[in-house]
C-alpha positions as CSV (number, residue, x, y, z in Angstrom):
1,M,0.0,0.0,0.0
2,V,2.8,2.4,0.9
3,R,4.6,1.5,-2.4
4,K,1.5,2.3,-4.4
5,K,1.1,5.6,-2.6
6,S,4.7,6.5,-3.4
7,I,4.1,5.7,-7.1
8,Y,0.9,7.8,-7.1
9,F,2.9,10.7,-5.6
10,L,5.6,10.4,-8.3
11,A,2.9,10.2,-11.0
12,V,1.1,13.3,-9.8
13,S,4.4,15.2,-9.5
14,A,5.4,14.2,-13.0
15,M,2.1,15.2,-14.4
16,A,2.1,18.5,-12.6
17,L,5.5,19.4,-13.9
18,I,4.5,18.4,-17.5
19,L,1.4,20.6,-17.3
20,L,3.4,23.4,-15.8
21,F,6.1,23.1,-18.5
22,V,3.5,23.1,-21.4
23,F,1.1,25.8,-20.2
24,W,3.5,28.2,-18.4
25,G,3.0,31.7,-19.9
26,L,0.4,30.8,-22.5
27,S,-2.2,33.4,-23.6
28,G,-4.8,33.7,-26.2
29,S,-2.4,35.2,-28.7
30,N,0.6,32.8,-28.3
31,W,-0.8,29.4,-27.3
32,G,-0.6,27.9,-30.8
33,Y,3.0,28.8,-31.4
34,F,4.3,27.8,-27.9
35,L,2.4,24.5,-27.9
36,S,4.0,23.6,-31.3
37,L,7.4,24.0,-29.6
38,R,6.7,22.7,-26.1
39,V,4.7,19.5,-26.8
40,P,7.5,17.9,-28.9
41,K,10.0,18.9,-26.4
42,V,8.1,17.5,-23.4
43,L,7.5,14.3,-25.3
44,A,11.2,14.0,-26.0
45,L,11.9,14.5,-22.3
46,V,9.4,11.8,-21.3
47,V,10.6,9.3,-23.9
48,T,14.3,9.8,-23.2
49,G,13.7,9.6,-19.4
50,V,11.8,6.3,-19.7
51,A,14.3,4.8,-22.1
52,I,17.3,5.7,-20.0
53,A,15.6,4.5,-16.7
54,F,14.6,1.2,-18.3
55,S,18.0,0.5,-19.9
56,T,19.9,1.2,-16.7
57,L,17.5,-1.0,-14.7
58,L,18.1,-3.9,-17.0
59,F,21.8,-3.3,-17.2
60,Q,22.2,-3.3,-13.4
61,T,20.1,-6.5,-13.3
62,L,22.3,-8.4,-15.8
63,T,25.5,-7.2,-14.2
64,N,24.1,-7.7,-10.7
65,N,25.6,-4.3,-9.7
66,R,23.7,-1.1,-8.9
67,I,26.6,1.3,-9.6
68,L,27.0,0.5,-13.3
69,T,25.4,2.2,-16.3
70,P,25.0,1.2,-20.0
71,S,27.7,3.8,-20.9
72,L,30.2,1.0,-20.0
73,L,29.2,-0.7,-23.3
74,G,30.9,2.3,-25.1
75,L,27.7,3.3,-27.0
76,D,27.9,6.9,-25.9
77,S,31.5,7.2,-27.0
78,L,30.6,5.5,-30.3
79,Y,27.8,8.0,-30.9
80,I,30.2,11.0,-30.4
81,L,32.8,9.2,-32.6
82,I,30.2,8.8,-35.4
83,Q,29.3,12.5,-35.3
84,T,32.9,13.6,-35.2
85,L,33.8,11.2,-38.1
86,V,31.0,12.6,-40.3
87,V,32.2,16.2,-39.8
88,F,35.9,15.3,-40.1
89,I,35.5,13.4,-43.4
90,L,32.4,14.9,-45.1
91,G,32.2,18.4,-43.4
92,S,29.5,20.1,-41.4
93,T,27.4,20.7,-44.5
94,S,27.1,17.0,-45.3
95,L,23.6,15.5,-45.8
96,V,24.4,12.9,-43.1
97,L,24.8,15.6,-40.5
98,V,22.2,18.1,-41.8
99,N,19.4,15.6,-42.3
100,N,18.4,14.5,-38.8
101,K,16.5,11.4,-40.0
102,I,19.5,10.0,-41.9
103,N,21.8,10.8,-39.0
104,F,19.4,9.1,-36.6
105,F,19.2,5.9,-38.6
106,I,23.0,5.7,-39.3
107,S,23.8,6.3,-35.6
108,V,21.3,3.8,-34.3
109,G,22.3,1.2,-36.9
110,L,26.0,1.5,-36.2
111,M,25.5,1.4,-32.4
112,L,23.3,-1.8,-32.7
113,I,25.8,-3.5,-35.1
114,F,28.6,-2.7,-32.6
115,S,26.8,-4.0,-29.5
116,T,25.7,-7.2,-31.4
117,L,29.2,-8.0,-32.7
118,L,30.6,-7.3,-29.2
119,F,28.1,-9.6,-27.6
120,K,28.5,-12.4,-30.2
121,G,32.3,-12.1,-30.2
122,L,32.5,-12.5,-26.4
123,F,29.6,-14.9,-25.7
124,K,30.3,-17.7,-28.1
125,R,30.7,-20.1,-25.2
126,E,28.3,-20.7,-22.3
127,T,31.1,-20.1,-19.8
128,S,31.7,-16.5,-21.0
129,N,31.9,-13.9,-18.2
130,I,29.6,-10.8,-18.2
131,M,32.4,-8.8,-16.5
132,F,34.8,-9.6,-19.3
133,F,32.1,-8.4,-21.7
134,L,31.9,-5.1,-19.7
135,L,35.6,-4.7,-19.5
136,F,36.0,-5.1,-23.2
137,G,33.2,-2.6,-23.8
138,L,34.9,-0.1,-21.5
139,I,38.3,-0.5,-23.3
140,L,36.6,0.0,-26.7
141,G,34.8,3.1,-25.3
142,T,38.1,4.5,-24.2
143,F,39.5,3.8,-27.7
144,F,36.6,5.6,-29.3
145,Q,37.2,8.6,-27.1
146,S,40.8,8.7,-28.0
147,L,40.0,8.6,-31.8
148,T,37.4,11.3,-31.3
149,T,39.8,13.6,-29.4
150,F,42.5,13.0,-32.1
151,M,40.1,14.1,-34.9
152,Q,38.7,17.0,-32.9
153,M,42.2,18.3,-32.3
154,M,42.9,18.3,-36.1
155,M,39.5,19.8,-37.0
156,D,38.8,23.3,-38.0
157,P,37.4,25.3,-35.0
158,N,34.2,26.2,-36.9
159,E,33.6,22.6,-37.8
160,F,34.2,21.6,-34.2
161,L,31.3,23.7,-33.1
162,H,28.9,21.4,-35.0
163,V,30.4,18.4,-33.3
164,Q,30.1,20.1,-29.9
165,D,26.4,20.6,-30.4
166,R,26.1,16.8,-30.6
167,M,28.3,16.0,-27.6
168,F,25.7,17.1,-25.0
169,A,22.0,16.1,-24.8
170,S,19.8,18.9,-26.1
171,F,16.0,19.2,-26.2
172,N,15.8,22.6,-27.8
173,H,15.4,21.4,-31.4
174,V,13.4,18.1,-31.5
175,N,12.7,16.6,-34.9
176,T,9.1,15.4,-34.7
177,E,9.6,12.6,-37.3
178,I,12.5,11.1,-35.4
179,L,10.6,11.6,-32.1
180,L,7.6,9.6,-33.5
181,I,10.0,6.7,-34.5
182,A,11.6,6.7,-31.1
183,I,8.2,6.6,-29.3
184,I,7.1,3.6,-31.4
185,V,10.4,1.7,-30.9
186,I,10.6,2.3,-27.1
187,S,6.9,1.6,-26.6
188,A,7.2,-1.7,-28.5
189,L,10.2,-2.7,-26.4
190,I,8.5,-1.9,-23.1
191,L,5.3,-3.9,-24.1
192,Y,7.6,-6.8,-25.2
193,S,9.5,-6.7,-22.0
194,I,6.5,-6.7,-19.5
195,K,6.2,-10.5,-19.7
196,Y,9.9,-10.9,-18.6
197,F,9.7,-8.8,-15.4
198,K,9.3,-11.8,-13.1
199,L,12.1,-13.6,-14.9
200,W,14.4,-10.6,-14.3
201,D,13.3,-10.7,-10.6
202,V,14.8,-14.2,-10.4
203,L,17.9,-13.1,-12.4
204,S,18.6,-10.3,-9.9
205,L,19.3,-13.1,-7.3
206,G,22.6,-13.8,-9.1
207,R,23.8,-16.1,-11.9
208,E,24.1,-19.3,-9.9
209,H,20.7,-18.9,-8.2
210,A,19.0,-18.0,-11.5
211,I,20.4,-21.1,-13.2
212,N,19.5,-23.4,-10.3
213,L,15.9,-22.0,-10.5
214,G,15.7,-23.0,-14.2
215,V,16.5,-19.7,-16.0
216,D,18.2,-20.0,-19.4
217,Y,20.9,-17.6,-18.4
218,H,22.7,-17.2,-21.8
219,K,19.5,-16.6,-23.7
220,T,18.1,-14.2,-21.1
221,I,21.4,-12.2,-21.0
222,R,21.4,-12.0,-24.8
223,N,17.9,-10.6,-24.9
224,M,18.6,-8.1,-22.2
225,V,21.7,-6.8,-23.9
226,L,19.8,-6.4,-27.2
227,I,17.0,-4.5,-25.4
228,V,19.5,-2.3,-23.6
229,S,21.4,-1.6,-26.8
230,I,18.3,-0.6,-28.7
231,L,17.1,1.7,-25.8
232,V,20.5,3.4,-25.4
233,S,21.0,3.7,-29.1
234,V,17.6,5.3,-29.8
235,S,17.7,7.7,-26.8
236,T,21.3,8.8,-27.5
237,A,20.6,9.3,-31.2
238,L,17.5,11.3,-30.4
239,V,18.9,13.9,-28.0
240,G,22.5,13.0,-27.2
241,P,24.3,11.2,-24.3
242,I,23.2,11.7,-20.7
243,T,25.7,9.5,-18.8
244,F,24.5,9.5,-15.1
245,L,20.8,10.0,-15.4
246,G,20.0,6.3,-15.3
247,L,22.3,5.7,-12.3
248,L,20.6,8.5,-10.4
249,V,17.0,7.7,-11.0
250,V,17.2,3.8,-10.7
251,N,19.0,4.0,-7.4
252,L,16.6,6.7,-6.1
253,A,13.7,4.4,-7.1
254,R,15.2,1.5,-5.2
255,E,15.6,3.7,-2.1
256,F,12.2,5.3,-2.4
257,L,10.2,2.1,-3.1
258,K,12.2,-0.4,-1.0
259,T,11.5,-3.3,-3.4
260,F,13.3,-5.7,-5.7
261,E,10.4,-6.2,-8.2
262,H,11.2,-4.9,-11.6
263,K,7.7,-3.7,-12.4
264,Y,7.7,-1.3,-9.5
265,I,11.3,-0.2,-9.9
266,F,10.7,0.5,-13.6
267,I,7.6,2.6,-13.0
268,G,9.3,4.5,-10.1
269,S,12.6,5.1,-12.0
270,A,10.7,6.2,-15.1
271,L,8.6,8.7,-13.1
272,I,11.6,10.0,-11.2
273,S,13.5,10.4,-14.6
274,I,10.5,12.4,-16.0
275,V,10.5,14.6,-12.9
276,A,14.2,15.2,-13.1
277,L,14.3,16.0,-16.8
278,V,11.1,18.0,-17.1
279,G,11.6,19.8,-13.7
280,G,15.3,20.5,-14.6
281,Q,14.5,21.8,-18.0
282,L,11.7,24.0,-16.5
283,L,14.1,25.3,-13.9
284,I,16.9,26.1,-16.3
285,E,14.7,27.6,-19.1
286,R,12.0,29.5,-17.3
287,I,13.3,30.4,-13.9
288,L,17.2,30.6,-14.0
289,N,17.4,31.6,-17.7
290,F,20.6,29.6,-18.1
291,G,21.8,28.4,-21.5
292,T,23.4,25.3,-19.9
293,P,22.1,22.0,-21.3
294,I,20.2,19.9,-18.8
295,S,22.5,17.0,-19.4
296,V,25.5,19.0,-17.9
297,V,23.6,19.6,-14.6
298,I,22.3,16.0,-14.4
299,N,25.7,14.6,-15.0
300,L,27.2,16.8,-12.3
301,I,24.5,15.7,-9.8
302,G,24.7,12.1,-11.0
303,G,28.5,12.1,-10.7
304,I,28.4,13.3,-7.1
305,Y,25.7,10.6,-6.3
306,F,27.9,8.0,-8.0
307,L,30.8,8.9,-5.6
308,Y,28.3,8.7,-2.7
309,L,27.3,5.2,-3.8
310,L,30.9,4.1,-4.1
311,L,31.7,5.4,-0.6
312,K,28.6,3.8,0.8
313,E,29.3,0.4,-0.7
314,N,32.9,0.6,0.5
315,V,31.8,1.4,4.0
316,A,29.2,-1.4,3.9
């Protein structure tokens, strides 16, 4: 009962912030113009928040570690490398960079191909270790960052400005066609995943316990990695990378709801993510009048919370 009340509270808070974000300052003369700008933006905030929360929850379940995030797979670094490579080779006026739809599909496609090859290359045997998979992803992510930095150092400063716009998550210019595709993909993945929530509850007990209870560990991990890769790829290609948001909201949901069940943690973390993104964007845009992207603020807070979790686990 207490858990349901907590979820109701988060749902009401999220809805109140969404309504405030959409209808703040509207009048009879400007409502049409502002709604055309704010509705796609708030949809992008909601979709991105849900995707990041869900992907981080699954990632922490398959690694059995609550301080890890999907950025360890190297997808964020690969996304920035793709954007840098396009500008470095083709220039900032290239159709691949200018046309958001083409850029979206190329980015998502390459990130999915990378994660699939990474998984198949390291999980050919049943005895493969998930930690080795993560370590290899971390090494490749560092390699991608090095390549990106090398190309950015050689790039014309004016060209670099176009890359810099892609390095931080931004909700200021949302392409509605891409947003619709992202909503369809993420909604389909969530509907597909609902039937596996109880299976993932068992998997959260650990690899050995899950296998003893009859879970097909290799197949389950493969499906989870695929879902995480699609969620991260779509959300990153839609708005850009937000490294620490998932870590922040999933752990807050665990503390707030005091449960291990995925169905509750997913709902709670998704709602907290919406509150954080919509509330943060509202605060920065309408109250503080800052030009700082919301991702910078969230990564700062999330990084501090990450250090807190490390110290807390070390003390425990």
